[in-house]
C-alpha positions in Angstrom: 121.5 82.5 114.5 123.3 85.9 113.7 121.3 89.2 113.8 122.6 89.3 110.2 120.2 86.9 109.1 116.7 86.0 108.4 113.8 83.4 108.8 112.1 82.6 105.9 110.2 79.2 104.9 110.1 78.1 101.7 106.6 78.8 100.1 107.1 75.2 98.4 104.2 73.6 99.9 106.0 69.7 99.3 109.9 71.5 100.4 108.4 74.0 103.8 112.2 73.9 105.1 113.3 77.5 106.6 115.6 79.5 105.4 118.8 81.3 107.0 119.4 83.9 104.8 121.3 87.1 104.9 119.5 90.6 105.5 121.9 91.8 102.8 119.0 89.7 100.4 115.5 91.7 100.7 114.6 92.5 97.4 116.7 89.8 95.7 115.2 86.5 95.0 117.0 83.3 96.9 116.7 79.9 95.7 115.9 77.4 98.4 118.7 74.6 98.8 116.3 71.6 99.2 114.1 71.8 96.3 115.2 74.5 94.1 111.9 76.8 94.4 113.1 80.8 93.6 111.3 83.1 96.8 111.5 86.5 96.7 112.6 88.4 99.8 110.7 91.6 100.9 111.6 94.4 102.2 110.8 96.1 105.0 109.7 99.1 103.9 107.5 97.2 101.2 105.8 94.9 103.9 104.8 98.1 105.7 103.5 100.2 102.5 101.4 97.2 101.3 99.8 96.6 104.4 98.7 100.9 104.5 97.6 100.2 100.2 95.8 97.5 101.6 93.7 99.2 104.2 93.3 101.9 101.4 92.2 99.9 99.0 89.6 98.3 101.2 88.3 101.9 102.4 87.5 102.3 98.7 86.0 99.4 97.8 83.7 100.3 100.9 82.8 103.6 99.7 81.9 102.1 95.9 79.5 99.4 97.7 77.4 102.3 99.7 76.9 104.4 96.3 75.8 101.8 94.5 
């Protein structure tokens, strides 16, 4: 496998094939050749940002629970 490709697993529970997609596909939607499921390839910044947002959301909900 070349360094310009990403390996992802098809989210279809029946299929679960490993797909090799180019890194240029980040942020785009690709289709599994085996089952036809559309798969959104995440951006590397989006996954890091969403983790930070989830942590911030978790701390806010904890604050609300204490004050309630």
